[in-house]
N, C-alpha and C positions, 0 to 999 in steps of 0.2 A: 707418490712420485712427484718430484718438483717439475712444474711446468716451465718450459724454456721460452724465452722471448724470440721474436722473429730474427733479431740480430744473432742470437745464440744458435738458432737453427742454421743460419747461413755460415756462421763460423764453424759449426760442426760439419756441415757439408763440405766446406772448403778444406778442412783438415783431412777428411776421408778421401777427397779427390786427389789431394797432394800425396797421400799414402799410396793410392793406386798408381799414380804417375811415377812415383819413386820405385815401386816394385816393377813396373813396366820397363823403366830405364835400366834397372839393375839386370833384369832378365834379358833385355836386349843386348847388353854387353856380354853376358854369359852365353847368349845364343850365338854371338859372333864367333866365339872360340869353339862352341860345340857344333857349329853348322857342318863341318866336315863329317862328324860322327852321324849327324842327322841325315846328311846326304847318303852316306854309306848304308844307313839303316833303311831309308826309303828305296834305295836301289836294289837292296838284297832280294826282294821277291822276283825281280826281273832276272837278275843274274843267277838265281837258283834254277830257273828253267832255261837259262841261256848262258851256260858257264863261260863260253868264249866270246860273249857279247861285249860291245863297246858302245859308249854314248858319245855323241858328236857335239862339240862346242862350235857353234856357227859364227860367233863373234868374239872379239877381244874382251868385251865387257861381260861375257856370259858368266864367267866364274864369280865376278863381283856381284852381279845381279842375283845369282843363285844364293850366294852367301848372305846377302842382305835380306832376301825374301825368307830364307830359312831362319834367320835371326828374328825377324818380325813374327814369324809363325811360332817360334819357341816362346817369345815374349808374351804373345797373346795366350798361348796355352797355359803359361804359368800365372799370368796376371788376371785372367778372366775369373777363375774361381775365387781369387782374393777380392776382386771387384764385387762379385756376387755377395760375398760375406759382408763387405762394407755396406752394400745397399741394404742387406737384411738388418744389420746392426743399426742403420740409420732410421729405417721405417718401422721396425718391429715395436718400439715403445709406443707408437701411435696407433697400433692395430688392436682390435679386439681379440680375445682368446680364440674364437672360432676362425677368424681370418688368419691368425698366426698358424693354426693347426692345418690350414689349407696350403699356405705359401711355403713354409719351411721344408716340407717334404719335397716340394717341386725343386727347390734350390739344391737339394741333395741328389734327388733322383735324376734330374735332367743331365748333369755332367756325367753321371755313371752310365746312363743310357747312350750318351754320345760316345763315350769311350768304348762301350760294348759294340756299337755299330762300326766304329772305326777299326776295332780289332777284328771284327767279322770280315770286313773288307780286306784287311791286310793279310790275314792268315788263311782265308778261305776263297775269297773272290779273286785276289791278285794272281795266285798260281794258275787258276783256270784261264783267266782272261789273257794274261801275258803269254802263257804257253800256247793258247789258241792263235794269238796275233803273230808270234814268232813262227809257228808252224805254217800259218797261212802265207806269210811273206816269203819264207824260204822255199815254199813249194810253188812260187810264181812260175808261169809258163815261159817267162823270158829271163835272161840272166839278170840277177839283182844282187845288190849289196844292202844288207839291213844295218842302217846306222841311224837310230832314232836320236833326235836332238835332246840334249840333257834338259834344257828348259822345258820343252814340250812334255817330256816324260814326267818331270817333277810336278808340273802344272796339272797333268792328267791324274797322277796318283794322289796328290793332295786334294784335288777336286773330288775324287771318288771317296776318299776318307770323309770329307765333309758331307757328301750326299748320304752316305750310310749312317753317319752320326746323326744327321737331321732326321732321316727316315726312322731311326729307332726311337724317336720321340713320340711315335704314334700312340703307344699305350698311355703315356703321360697325358697327351691331349685328350684322348677319349675318356679316361678316368676323371680328368678335371672337368670336362663338360658334363659328365654324369653327376659329379659331386655338387656342382653349382645348379643343377636342375635343368640344364639345357637339353641333355640327351639321356633318355631313359634306357635301361638295359633292354627292355622289351623292344623298343624301337631299333636299337642297335642290332639286335638279333634279326629283326625283320629286314634290316638293310644289308645283311651279310652278303647276299649275292651281288648287290651294287658295289659294296665295298671291295669285293674281290676283283670286279671289273676295273674299278678305279686303281687298285693296287697294280694290276697288270699293265694298265696304261701308264701309270707313273713310272714303273720299272722300265718300260720301253723308252720313255722320254729321258730319264735320268741316267741311264747306263749306255755304254757303247752299243752300236747296232749289231750285237750278236746275241743269239738265243741263250747261250750259257750264262752270261752276266745278268741278263734280264730275269732268268729263272732264279739265279742265286740271290737276287734282291727281292723278287716277288714272294718266294717261299717264306723267308723269315718275316717279312711284313705281314703276310697272311697269318703266320703263327703268332706274331705279336698282337694282331687284331683279336684272335681267339683268346689269348692270354688276358687281354684287356677286359673281355667280357666277364672273366672270373672275378675281377676286382671291382666291377660295377655293382652298385646297390640296386636292389629291386625296388620298384615304386612303393610296394606295400611296406617296405622297411624304413621308409622316410619318416 
């Protein structure tokens, strides 16, 4: 393999950064036109449990800000995997075979786990949480009109998708720590009870203050912890 000079390395890095920026800009433009579809998609879980519901626009610029934020979100969703591939293509030639065997599965598994977590929140958590909130608000002891702000709703729902996407990275983190020799399988098994407590605390902090959503996050995280143990190497197999 031909060795590159420092100038060639910078030129290669610049080229890949420009490609990432180009993909980001193209996706941003596409996101502007797709943002109404994205808003309809993100609002569907709420309207499914609240068919007659309406969202409130509290300011004249709300529609514009929502469209911009959804455009940026779509652009990040599209360009991030491409950016990871560019990073991998840039650093892979300089890595040893053992290092490549550790890193490339992470680049593939991490986005998949994020999507799995976001899908879990969208299809399982949202119906429970939104149904609970609507029922609670409509059963208020005083006359009330339920009109959630569109910006607040989208901010909440997107935030929950991110939380679950990040939470589902737990197996990847544990297995990685095991493979690099920081966390043994035996030690992880012994720490199970403390891990469960931390999972419950994290679920209480990261989710809305209702028991349903906390349980819905805690249970899959616990399951992911147990699944992680299956992929950890025993010390005697090192």
